[in-house]
mmCIF file of the protein (N, C-alpha, C, O) and its ligand, coordinates in Angstrom:
data_MODEL
# 
_entry.id   MODEL 
# 
loop_
_entity.id 
_entity.type 
_entity.pdbx_number_of_molecules 
1 polymer     1 
2 non-polymer 1 
# 
_entity_poly.entity_id                      1 
_entity_poly.type                           'polypeptide(L)' 
_entity_poly.nstd_linkage                   no 
_entity_poly.nstd_monomer                   no 
_entity_poly.pdbx_seq_one_letter_code       MSSRVNRIYFCRHCGTEVEFLQDGGGHVHCCGEEMVIKKEGSNGEE 
_entity_poly.pdbx_seq_one_letter_code_can   MSSRVNRIYFCRHCGTEVEFLQDGGGHVHCCGEEMVIKKEGSNGEE 
_entity_poly.pdbx_strand_id                 A 
# 
loop_
_entity_poly_seq.entity_id 
_entity_poly_seq.num 
_entity_poly_seq.mon_id 
_entity_poly_seq.hetero 
1 1  MET n 
1 2  SER n 
1 3  SER n 
1 4  ARG n 
1 5  VAL n 
1 6  ASN n 
1 7  ARG n 
1 8  ILE n 
1 9  TYR n 
1 10 PHE n 
1 11 CYS n 
1 12 ARG n 
1 13 HIS n 
1 14 CYS n 
1 15 GLY n 
1 16 THR n 
1 17 GLU n 
1 18 VAL n 
1 19 GLU n 
1 20 PHE n 
1 21 LEU n 
1 22 GLN n 
1 23 ASP n 
1 24 GLY n 
1 25 GLY n 
1 26 GLY n 
1 27 HIS n 
1 28 VAL n 
1 29 HIS n 
1 30 CYS n 
1 31 CYS n 
1 32 GLY n 
1 33 GLU n 
1 34 GLU n 
1 35 MET n 
1 36 VAL n 
1 37 ILE n 
1 38 LYS n 
1 39 LYS n 
1 40 GLU n 
1 41 GLY n 
1 42 SER n 
1 43 ASN n 
1 44 GLY n 
1 45 GLU n 
1 46 GLU n 
# 
loop_
_struct_asym.id 
_struct_asym.entity_id 
A 1 
B 2 
# 
loop_
_chem_comp.id 
_chem_comp.type 
_chem_comp.mon_nstd_flag 
ARG 'L-peptide linking' y 
ASN 'L-peptide linking' y 
ASP 'L-peptide linking' y 
CYS 'L-peptide linking' y 
GLN 'L-peptide linking' y 
GLU 'L-peptide linking' y 
GLY 'peptide linking'   y 
HIS 'L-peptide linking' y 
ILE 'L-peptide linking' y 
LEU 'L-peptide linking' y 
LYS 'L-peptide linking' y 
MET 'L-peptide linking' y 
PHE 'L-peptide linking' y 
SER 'L-peptide linking' y 
THR 'L-peptide linking' y 
TYR 'L-peptide linking' y 
VAL 'L-peptide linking' y 
ZN  non-polymer         . 
# 
_pdbx_entity_nonpoly.entity_id   2 
_pdbx_entity_nonpoly.name        ? 
_pdbx_entity_nonpoly.comp_id     ZN 
# 
_pdbx_nonpoly_scheme.asym_id         B 
_pdbx_nonpoly_scheme.entity_id       2 
_pdbx_nonpoly_scheme.mon_id          ZN 
_pdbx_nonpoly_scheme.ndb_seq_num     1 
_pdbx_nonpoly_scheme.pdb_seq_num     101 
_pdbx_nonpoly_scheme.auth_seq_num    101 
_pdbx_nonpoly_scheme.pdb_mon_id      ZN 
_pdbx_nonpoly_scheme.auth_mon_id     ZN 
_pdbx_nonpoly_scheme.pdb_strand_id   A 
_pdbx_nonpoly_scheme.pdb_ins_code    . 
# 
loop_
_atom_site.group_PDB 
_atom_site.id 
_atom_site.type_symbol 
_atom_site.label_atom_id 
_atom_site.label_alt_id 
_atom_site.label_comp_id 
_atom_site.label_asym_id 
_atom_site.label_entity_id 
_atom_site.label_seq_id 
_atom_site.pdbx_PDB_ins_code 
_atom_site.Cartn_x 
_atom_site.Cartn_y 
_atom_site.Cartn_z 
_atom_site.occupancy 
_atom_site.B_iso_or_equiv 
_atom_site.pdbx_formal_charge 
_atom_site.auth_seq_id 
_atom_site.auth_comp_id 
_atom_site.auth_asym_id 
_atom_site.auth_atom_id 
_atom_site.pdbx_PDB_model_num 
ATOM   1   N  N  . MET A 1 1  ? 43.660 32.949 71.283 1.00 0.00 ? 1   MET A N  1 
ATOM   2   C  CA . MET A 1 1  ? 42.412 33.409 71.898 1.00 0.00 ? 1   MET A CA 1 
ATOM   3   C  C  . MET A 1 1  ? 41.387 33.789 70.847 1.00 0.00 ? 1   MET A C  1 
ATOM   4   O  O  . MET A 1 1  ? 40.475 34.574 71.106 1.00 0.00 ? 1   MET A O  1 
ATOM   5   N  N  . SER A 1 2  ? 41.540 33.244 69.699 1.00 0.00 ? 2   SER A N  1 
ATOM   6   C  CA . SER A 1 2  ? 40.605 33.578 68.628 1.00 0.00 ? 2   SER A CA 1 
ATOM   7   C  C  . SER A 1 2  ? 39.630 32.436 68.393 1.00 0.00 ? 2   SER A C  1 
ATOM   8   O  O  . SER A 1 2  ? 40.025 31.304 68.114 1.00 0.00 ? 2   SER A O  1 
ATOM   9   N  N  . SER A 1 3  ? 38.369 32.753 68.511 1.00 0.00 ? 3   SER A N  1 
ATOM   10  C  CA . SER A 1 3  ? 37.357 31.732 68.265 1.00 0.00 ? 3   SER A CA 1 
ATOM   11  C  C  . SER A 1 3  ? 36.925 31.782 66.809 1.00 0.00 ? 3   SER A C  1 
ATOM   12  O  O  . SER A 1 3  ? 36.288 32.733 66.354 1.00 0.00 ? 3   SER A O  1 
ATOM   13  N  N  . ARG A 1 4  ? 37.286 30.746 66.110 1.00 0.00 ? 4   ARG A N  1 
ATOM   14  C  CA . ARG A 1 4  ? 36.948 30.724 64.691 1.00 0.00 ? 4   ARG A CA 1 
ATOM   15  C  C  . ARG A 1 4  ? 35.589 30.066 64.467 1.00 0.00 ? 4   ARG A C  1 
ATOM   16  O  O  . ARG A 1 4  ? 35.269 29.026 65.042 1.00 0.00 ? 4   ARG A O  1 
ATOM   17  N  N  . VAL A 1 5  ? 34.832 30.692 63.639 1.00 0.00 ? 5   VAL A N  1 
ATOM   18  C  CA . VAL A 1 5  ? 33.507 30.158 63.333 1.00 0.00 ? 5   VAL A CA 1 
ATOM   19  C  C  . VAL A 1 5  ? 33.427 29.783 61.860 1.00 0.00 ? 5   VAL A C  1 
ATOM   20  O  O  . VAL A 1 5  ? 33.777 30.561 60.972 1.00 0.00 ? 5   VAL A O  1 
ATOM   21  N  N  . ASN A 1 6  ? 32.961 28.582 61.638 1.00 0.00 ? 6   ASN A N  1 
ATOM   22  C  CA . ASN A 1 6  ? 32.818 28.151 60.259 1.00 0.00 ? 6   ASN A CA 1 
ATOM   23  C  C  . ASN A 1 6  ? 31.482 28.629 59.696 1.00 0.00 ? 6   ASN A C  1 
ATOM   24  O  O  . ASN A 1 6  ? 30.405 28.264 60.168 1.00 0.00 ? 6   ASN A O  1 
ATOM   25  N  N  . ARG A 1 7  ? 31.602 29.436 58.699 1.00 0.00 ? 7   ARG A N  1 
ATOM   26  C  CA . ARG A 1 7  ? 30.373 29.926 58.080 1.00 0.00 ? 7   ARG A CA 1 
ATOM   27  C  C  . ARG A 1 7  ? 30.387 29.612 56.587 1.00 0.00 ? 7   ARG A C  1 
ATOM   28  O  O  . ARG A 1 7  ? 31.337 29.916 55.865 1.00 0.00 ? 7   ARG A O  1 
ATOM   29  N  N  . ILE A 1 8  ? 29.323 29.011 56.173 1.00 0.00 ? 8   ILE A N  1 
ATOM   30  C  CA . ILE A 1 8  ? 29.211 28.682 54.753 1.00 0.00 ? 8   ILE A CA 1 
ATOM   31  C  C  . ILE A 1 8  ? 28.263 29.667 54.074 1.00 0.00 ? 8   ILE A C  1 
ATOM   32  O  O  . ILE A 1 8  ? 27.079 29.755 54.399 1.00 0.00 ? 8   ILE A O  1 
ATOM   33  N  N  . TYR A 1 9  ? 28.823 30.393 53.134 1.00 0.00 ? 9   TYR A N  1 
ATOM   34  C  CA . TYR A 1 9  ? 28.004 31.351 52.400 1.00 0.00 ? 9   TYR A CA 1 
ATOM   35  C  C  . TYR A 1 9  ? 27.542 30.713 51.096 1.00 0.00 ? 9   TYR A C  1 
ATOM   36  O  O  . TYR A 1 9  ? 28.278 29.984 50.431 1.00 0.00 ? 9   TYR A O  1 
ATOM   37  N  N  . PHE A 1 10 ? 26.299 31.017 50.762 1.00 0.00 ? 10  PHE A N  1 
ATOM   38  C  CA . PHE A 1 10 ? 25.702 30.406 49.586 1.00 0.00 ? 10  PHE A CA 1 
ATOM   39  C  C  . PHE A 1 10 ? 25.171 31.481 48.643 1.00 0.00 ? 10  PHE A C  1 
ATOM   40  O  O  . PHE A 1 10 ? 24.488 32.419 49.054 1.00 0.00 ? 10  PHE A O  1 
ATOM   41  N  N  . CYS A 1 11 ? 25.501 31.314 47.392 1.00 0.00 ? 11  CYS A N  1 
ATOM   42  C  CA . CYS A 1 11 ? 25.021 32.261 46.393 1.00 0.00 ? 11  CYS A CA 1 
ATOM   43  C  C  . CYS A 1 11 ? 23.772 31.691 45.729 1.00 0.00 ? 11  CYS A C  1 
ATOM   44  O  O  . CYS A 1 11 ? 23.791 30.598 45.163 1.00 0.00 ? 11  CYS A O  1 
ATOM   45  N  N  . ARG A 1 12 ? 22.714 32.436 45.810 1.00 0.00 ? 12  ARG A N  1 
ATOM   46  C  CA . ARG A 1 12 ? 21.446 31.941 45.267 1.00 0.00 ? 12  ARG A CA 1 
ATOM   47  C  C  . ARG A 1 12 ? 21.383 32.086 43.754 1.00 0.00 ? 12  ARG A C  1 
ATOM   48  O  O  . ARG A 1 12 ? 20.439 31.636 43.104 1.00 0.00 ? 12  ARG A O  1 
ATOM   49  N  N  . HIS A 1 13 ? 22.389 32.712 43.224 1.00 0.00 ? 13  HIS A N  1 
ATOM   50  C  CA . HIS A 1 13 ? 22.382 32.925 41.779 1.00 0.00 ? 13  HIS A CA 1 
ATOM   51  C  C  . HIS A 1 13 ? 23.093 31.799 41.038 1.00 0.00 ? 13  HIS A C  1 
ATOM   52  O  O  . HIS A 1 13 ? 22.537 31.185 40.128 1.00 0.00 ? 13  HIS A O  1 
ATOM   53  N  N  . CYS A 1 14 ? 24.322 31.543 41.443 1.00 0.00 ? 14  CYS A N  1 
ATOM   54  C  CA . CYS A 1 14 ? 25.104 30.521 40.732 1.00 0.00 ? 14  CYS A CA 1 
ATOM   55  C  C  . CYS A 1 14 ? 25.272 29.258 41.573 1.00 0.00 ? 14  CYS A C  1 
ATOM   56  O  O  . CYS A 1 14 ? 25.779 28.245 41.091 1.00 0.00 ? 14  CYS A O  1 
ATOM   57  N  N  . GLY A 1 15 ? 24.840 29.327 42.837 1.00 0.00 ? 15  GLY A N  1 
ATOM   58  C  CA . GLY A 1 15 ? 24.903 28.128 43.661 1.00 0.00 ? 15  GLY A CA 1 
ATOM   59  C  C  . GLY A 1 15 ? 26.278 27.862 44.246 1.00 0.00 ? 15  GLY A C  1 
ATOM   60  O  O  . GLY A 1 15 ? 26.560 26.751 44.695 1.00 0.00 ? 15  GLY A O  1 
ATOM   61  N  N  . THR A 1 16 ? 27.121 28.858 44.243 1.00 0.00 ? 16  THR A N  1 
ATOM   62  C  CA . THR A 1 16 ? 28.461 28.684 44.779 1.00 0.00 ? 16  THR A CA 1 
ATOM   63  C  C  . THR A 1 16 ? 28.451 28.724 46.303 1.00 0.00 ? 16  THR A C  1 
ATOM   64  O  O  . THR A 1 16 ? 27.833 29.591 46.920 1.00 0.00 ? 16  THR A O  1 
ATOM   65  N  N  . GLU A 1 17 ? 29.152 27.759 46.888 1.00 0.00 ? 17  GLU A N  1 
ATOM   66  C  CA . GLU A 1 17 ? 29.241 27.738 48.334 1.00 0.00 ? 17  GLU A CA 1 
ATOM   67  C  C  . GLU A 1 17 ? 30.680 28.008 48.767 1.00 0.00 ? 17  GLU A C  1 
ATOM   68  O  O  . GLU A 1 17 ? 31.615 27.345 48.319 1.00 0.00 ? 17  GLU A O  1 
ATOM   69  N  N  . VAL A 1 18 ? 30.836 28.989 49.641 1.00 0.00 ? 18  VAL A N  1 
ATOM   70  C  CA . VAL A 1 18 ? 32.172 29.349 50.097 1.00 0.00 ? 18  VAL A CA 1 
ATOM   71  C  C  . VAL A 1 18 ? 32.231 29.271 51.615 1.00 0.00 ? 18  VAL A C  1 
ATOM   72  O  O  . VAL A 1 18 ? 31.397 29.852 52.310 1.00 0.00 ? 18  VAL A O  1 
ATOM   73  N  N  . GLU A 1 19 ? 33.219 28.553 52.120 1.00 0.00 ? 19  GLU A N  1 
ATOM   74  C  CA . GLU A 1 19 ? 33.351 28.429 53.559 1.00 0.00 ? 19  GLU A CA 1 
ATOM   75  C  C  . GLU A 1 19 ? 34.381 29.425 54.067 1.00 0.00 ? 19  GLU A C  1 
ATOM   76  O  O  . GLU A 1 19 ? 35.507 29.494 53.574 1.00 0.00 ? 19  GLU A O  1 
ATOM   77  N  N  . PHE A 1 20 ? 33.967 30.190 55.060 1.00 0.00 ? 20  PHE A N  1 
ATOM   78  C  CA . PHE A 1 20 ? 34.863 31.188 55.615 1.00 0.00 ? 20  PHE A CA 1 
ATOM   79  C  C  . PHE A 1 20 ? 35.166 30.894 57.071 1.00 0.00 ? 20  PHE A C  1 
ATOM   80  O  O  . PHE A 1 20 ? 34.298 30.469 57.833 1.00 0.00 ? 20  PHE A O  1 
ATOM   81  N  N  . LEU A 1 21 ? 36.399 31.126 57.437 1.00 0.00 ? 21  LEU A N  1 
ATOM   82  C  CA . LEU A 1 21 ? 36.792 30.922 58.828 1.00 0.00 ? 21  LEU A CA 1 
ATOM   83  C  C  . LEU A 1 21 ? 37.172 32.257 59.435 1.00 0.00 ? 21  LEU A C  1 
ATOM   84  O  O  . LEU A 1 21 ? 38.333 32.666 59.417 1.00 0.00 ? 21  LEU A O  1 
ATOM   85  N  N  . GLN A 1 22 ? 36.179 32.918 59.964 1.00 0.00 ? 22  GLN A N  1 
ATOM   86  C  CA . GLN A 1 22 ? 36.450 34.217 60.562 1.00 0.00 ? 22  GLN A CA 1 
ATOM   87  C  C  . GLN A 1 22 ? 35.501 34.446 61.742 1.00 0.00 ? 22  GLN A C  1 
ATOM   88  O  O  . GLN A 1 22 ? 34.448 33.817 61.854 1.00 0.00 ? 22  GLN A O  1 
ATOM   89  N  N  . ASP A 1 23 ? 35.902 35.343 62.593 1.00 0.00 ? 23  ASP A N  1 
ATOM   90  C  CA . ASP A 1 23 ? 35.106 35.580 63.780 1.00 0.00 ? 23  ASP A CA 1 
ATOM   91  C  C  . ASP A 1 23 ? 34.149 36.750 63.602 1.00 0.00 ? 23  ASP A C  1 
ATOM   92  O  O  . ASP A 1 23 ? 34.126 37.688 64.399 1.00 0.00 ? 23  ASP A O  1 
ATOM   93  N  N  . GLY A 1 24 ? 33.387 36.673 62.572 1.00 0.00 ? 24  GLY A N  1 
ATOM   94  C  CA . GLY A 1 24 ? 32.366 37.686 62.347 1.00 0.00 ? 24  GLY A CA 1 
ATOM   95  C  C  . GLY A 1 24 ? 32.906 38.919 61.656 1.00 0.00 ? 24  GLY A C  1 
ATOM   96  O  O  . GLY A 1 24 ? 34.110 39.172 61.618 1.00 0.00 ? 24  GLY A O  1 
ATOM   97  N  N  . GLY A 1 25 ? 31.984 39.663 61.121 1.00 0.00 ? 25  GLY A N  1 
ATOM   98  C  CA . GLY A 1 25 ? 32.385 40.883 60.434 1.00 0.00 ? 25  GLY A CA 1 
ATOM   99  C  C  . GLY A 1 25 ? 32.694 40.627 58.984 1.00 0.00 ? 25  GLY A C  1 
ATOM   100 O  O  . GLY A 1 25 ? 33.390 39.671 58.644 1.00 0.00 ? 25  GLY A O  1 
ATOM   101 N  N  . GLY A 1 26 ? 32.186 41.463 58.148 1.00 0.00 ? 26  GLY A N  1 
ATOM   102 C  CA . GLY A 1 26 ? 32.476 41.296 56.736 1.00 0.00 ? 26  GLY A CA 1 
ATOM   103 C  C  . GLY A 1 26 ? 31.393 40.538 56.006 1.00 0.00 ? 26  GLY A C  1 
ATOM   104 O  O  . GLY A 1 26 ? 30.751 39.651 56.570 1.00 0.00 ? 26  GLY A O  1 
ATOM   105 N  N  . HIS A 1 27 ? 31.195 40.882 54.775 1.00 0.00 ? 27  HIS A N  1 
ATOM   106 C  CA . HIS A 1 27 ? 30.190 40.183 53.988 1.00 0.00 ? 27  HIS A CA 1 
ATOM   107 C  C  . HIS A 1 27 ? 30.823 39.661 52.707 1.00 0.00 ? 27  HIS A C  1 
ATOM   108 O  O  . HIS A 1 27 ? 31.825 40.181 52.218 1.00 0.00 ? 27  HIS A O  1 
ATOM   109 N  N  . VAL A 1 28 ? 30.209 38.634 52.196 1.00 0.00 ? 28  VAL A N  1 
ATOM   110 C  CA . VAL A 1 28 ? 30.720 38.040 50.971 1.00 0.00 ? 28  VAL A CA 1 
ATOM   111 C  C  . VAL A 1 28 ? 29.758 38.344 49.823 1.00 0.00 ? 28  VAL A C  1 
ATOM   112 O  O  . VAL A 1 28 ? 28.539 38.244 49.967 1.00 0.00 ? 28  VAL A O  1 
ATOM   113 N  N  . HIS A 1 29 ? 30.318 38.703 48.721 1.00 0.00 ? 29  HIS A N  1 
ATOM   114 C  CA . HIS A 1 29 ? 29.485 39.021 47.582 1.00 0.00 ? 29  HIS A CA 1 
ATOM   115 C  C  . HIS A 1 29 ? 29.802 38.103 46.406 1.00 0.00 ? 29  HIS A C  1 
ATOM   116 O  O  . HIS A 1 29 ? 30.949 37.716 46.181 1.00 0.00 ? 29  HIS A O  1 
ATOM   117 N  N  . CYS A 1 30 ? 28.764 37.772 45.676 1.00 0.00 ? 30  CYS A N  1 
ATOM   118 C  CA . CYS A 1 30 ? 28.930 36.965 44.478 1.00 0.00 ? 30  CYS A CA 1 
ATOM   119 C  C  . CYS A 1 30 ? 27.833 37.340 43.490 1.00 0.00 ? 30  CYS A C  1 
ATOM   120 O  O  . CYS A 1 30 ? 26.697 37.607 43.883 1.00 0.00 ? 30  CYS A O  1 
ATOM   121 N  N  . CYS A 1 31 ? 28.169 37.359 42.243 1.00 0.00 ? 31  CYS A N  1 
ATOM   122 C  CA . CYS A 1 31 ? 27.207 37.707 41.205 1.00 0.00 ? 31  CYS A CA 1 
ATOM   123 C  C  . CYS A 1 31 ? 26.627 39.101 41.444 1.00 0.00 ? 31  CYS A C  1 
ATOM   124 O  O  . CYS A 1 31 ? 25.524 39.410 40.995 1.00 0.00 ? 31  CYS A O  1 
ATOM   125 N  N  . GLY A 1 32 ? 27.369 39.923 42.144 1.00 0.00 ? 32  GLY A N  1 
ATOM   126 C  CA . GLY A 1 32 ? 26.929 41.298 42.352 1.00 0.00 ? 32  GLY A CA 1 
ATOM   127 C  C  . GLY A 1 32 ? 25.976 41.460 43.516 1.00 0.00 ? 32  GLY A C  1 
ATOM   128 O  O  . GLY A 1 32 ? 25.501 42.562 43.788 1.00 0.00 ? 32  GLY A O  1 
ATOM   129 N  N  . GLU A 1 33 ? 25.693 40.354 44.212 1.00 0.00 ? 33  GLU A N  1 
ATOM   130 C  CA . GLU A 1 33 ? 24.805 40.458 45.364 1.00 0.00 ? 33  GLU A CA 1 
ATOM   131 C  C  . GLU A 1 33 ? 25.431 39.802 46.587 1.00 0.00 ? 33  GLU A C  1 
ATOM   132 O  O  . GLU A 1 33 ? 26.369 39.012 46.476 1.00 0.00 ? 33  GLU A O  1 
ATOM   133 N  N  . GLU A 1 34 ? 24.905 40.138 47.735 1.00 0.00 ? 34  GLU A N  1 
ATOM   134 C  CA . GLU A 1 34 ? 25.452 39.592 48.965 1.00 0.00 ? 34  GLU A CA 1 
ATOM   135 C  C  . GLU A 1 34 ? 25.045 38.131 49.138 1.00 0.00 ? 34  GLU A C  1 
ATOM   136 O  O  . GLU A 1 34 ? 23.880 37.771 48.968 1.00 0.00 ? 34  GLU A O  1 
ATOM   137 N  N  . MET A 1 35 ? 26.013 37.311 49.475 1.00 0.00 ? 35  MET A N  1 
ATOM   138 C  CA . MET A 1 35 ? 25.723 35.891 49.661 1.00 0.00 ? 35  MET A CA 1 
ATOM   139 C  C  . MET A 1 35 ? 25.030 35.662 50.995 1.00 0.00 ? 35  MET A C  1 
ATOM   140 O  O  . MET A 1 35 ? 25.204 36.425 51.945 1.00 0.00 ? 35  MET A O  1 
ATOM   141 N  N  . VAL A 1 36 ? 24.242 34.597 51.045 1.00 0.00 ? 36  VAL A N  1 
ATOM   142 C  CA . VAL A 1 36 ? 23.500 34.292 52.263 1.00 0.00 ? 36  VAL A CA 1 
ATOM   143 C  C  . VAL A 1 36 ? 24.206 33.184 53.027 1.00 0.00 ? 36  VAL A C  1 
ATOM   144 O  O  . VAL A 1 36 ? 24.942 32.387 52.446 1.00 0.00 ? 36  VAL A O  1 
ATOM   145 N  N  . ILE A 1 37 ? 23.977 33.139 54.329 1.00 0.00 ? 37  ILE A N  1 
ATOM   146 C  CA . ILE A 1 37 ? 24.607 32.118 55.149 1.00 0.00 ? 37  ILE A CA 1 
ATOM   147 C  C  . ILE A 1 37 ? 23.795 30.834 55.096 1.00 0.00 ? 37  ILE A C  1 
ATOM   148 O  O  . ILE A 1 37 ? 22.602 30.817 55.398 1.00 0.00 ? 37  ILE A O  1 
ATOM   149 N  N  . LYS A 1 38 ? 24.458 29.779 54.713 1.00 0.00 ? 38  LYS A N  1 
ATOM   150 C  CA . LYS A 1 38 ? 23.794 28.486 54.636 1.00 0.00 ? 38  LYS A CA 1 
ATOM   151 C  C  . LYS A 1 38 ? 23.870 27.785 55.983 1.00 0.00 ? 38  LYS A C  1 
ATOM   152 O  O  . LYS A 1 38 ? 24.955 27.502 56.492 1.00 0.00 ? 38  LYS A O  1 
ATOM   153 N  N  . LYS A 1 39 ? 22.716 27.514 56.544 1.00 0.00 ? 39  LYS A N  1 
ATOM   154 C  CA . LYS A 1 39 ? 22.682 26.874 57.850 1.00 0.00 ? 39  LYS A CA 1 
ATOM   155 C  C  . LYS A 1 39 ? 22.926 25.385 57.736 1.00 0.00 ? 39  LYS A C  1 
ATOM   156 O  O  . LYS A 1 39 ? 22.632 24.757 56.718 1.00 0.00 ? 39  LYS A O  1 
ATOM   157 N  N  . GLU A 1 40 ? 23.470 24.841 58.804 1.00 0.00 ? 40  GLU A N  1 
ATOM   158 C  CA . GLU A 1 40 ? 23.758 23.412 58.809 1.00 0.00 ? 40  GLU A CA 1 
ATOM   159 C  C  . GLU A 1 40 ? 22.469 22.600 58.821 1.00 0.00 ? 40  GLU A C  1 
ATOM   160 O  O  . GLU A 1 40 ? 21.523 22.921 59.541 1.00 0.00 ? 40  GLU A O  1 
ATOM   161 N  N  . GLY A 1 41 ? 22.447 21.576 58.036 1.00 0.00 ? 41  GLY A N  1 
ATOM   162 C  CA . GLY A 1 41 ? 21.296 20.680 58.031 1.00 0.00 ? 41  GLY A CA 1 
ATOM   163 C  C  . GLY A 1 41 ? 20.104 21.264 57.299 1.00 0.00 ? 41  GLY A C  1 
ATOM   164 O  O  . GLY A 1 41 ? 19.084 20.596 57.130 1.00 0.00 ? 41  GLY A O  1 
ATOM   165 N  N  . SER A 1 42 ? 20.229 22.481 56.874 1.00 0.00 ? 42  SER A N  1 
ATOM   166 C  CA . SER A 1 42 ? 19.123 23.108 56.169 1.00 0.00 ? 42  SER A CA 1 
ATOM   167 C  C  . SER A 1 42 ? 19.276 22.880 54.664 1.00 0.00 ? 42  SER A C  1 
ATOM   168 O  O  . SER A 1 42 ? 20.230 23.340 54.037 1.00 0.00 ? 42  SER A O  1 
ATOM   169 N  N  . ASN A 1 43 ? 18.335 22.176 54.125 1.00 0.00 ? 43  ASN A N  1 
ATOM   170 C  CA . ASN A 1 43 ? 18.425 21.861 52.701 1.00 0.00 ? 43  ASN A CA 1 
ATOM   171 C  C  . ASN A 1 43 ? 17.146 22.269 51.969 1.00 0.00 ? 43  ASN A C  1 
ATOM   172 O  O  . ASN A 1 43 ? 16.763 21.690 50.952 1.00 0.00 ? 43  ASN A O  1 
ATOM   173 N  N  . GLY A 1 44 ? 16.517 23.276 52.524 1.00 0.00 ? 44  GLY A N  1 
ATOM   174 C  CA . GLY A 1 44 ? 15.255 23.722 51.940 1.00 0.00 ? 44  GLY A CA 1 
ATOM   175 C  C  . GLY A 1 44 ? 15.470 24.872 50.976 1.00 0.00 ? 44  GLY A C  1 
ATOM   176 O  O  . GLY A 1 44 ? 16.344 25.719 51.159 1.00 0.00 ? 44  GLY A O  1 
ATOM   177 N  N  . GLU A 1 45 ? 14.652 24.870 49.955 1.00 0.00 ? 45  GLU A N  1 
ATOM   178 C  CA . GLU A 1 45 ? 14.743 25.954 48.982 1.00 0.00 ? 45  GLU A CA 1 
ATOM   179 C  C  . GLU A 1 45 ? 13.409 26.662 48.870 1.00 0.00 ? 45  GLU A C  1 
ATOM   180 O  O  . GLU A 1 45 ? 12.346 26.042 48.913 1.00 0.00 ? 45  GLU A O  1 
ATOM   181 N  N  . GLU A 1 46 ? 13.485 27.920 48.732 1.00 0.00 ? 46  GLU A N  1 
ATOM   182 C  CA . GLU A 1 46 ? 12.248 28.689 48.631 1.00 0.00 ? 46  GLU A CA 1 
ATOM   183 C  C  . GLU A 1 46 ? 11.646 28.586 47.227 1.00 0.00 ? 46  GLU A C  1 
ATOM   184 O  O  . GLU A 1 46 ? 10.597 29.174 46.961 1.00 0.00 ? 46  GLU A O  1 
HETATM 185 ZN ZN . ZN  B 2 .  ? 27.256 33.746 42.423 1.00 0.00 2 101 ZN  A ZN 1 
# 
């Protein structure tokens, strides 16, 4: 009864992408900062 959600976290510092399979909750940190969620199909950079 667990709905797993694929979330890809992206580090804007080193460019590391980490895929997590969890049902929400928790944050991922890299390079001392919180990683951002990379949306599907989104390939834009600020
Ligand atoms: Zn990083």
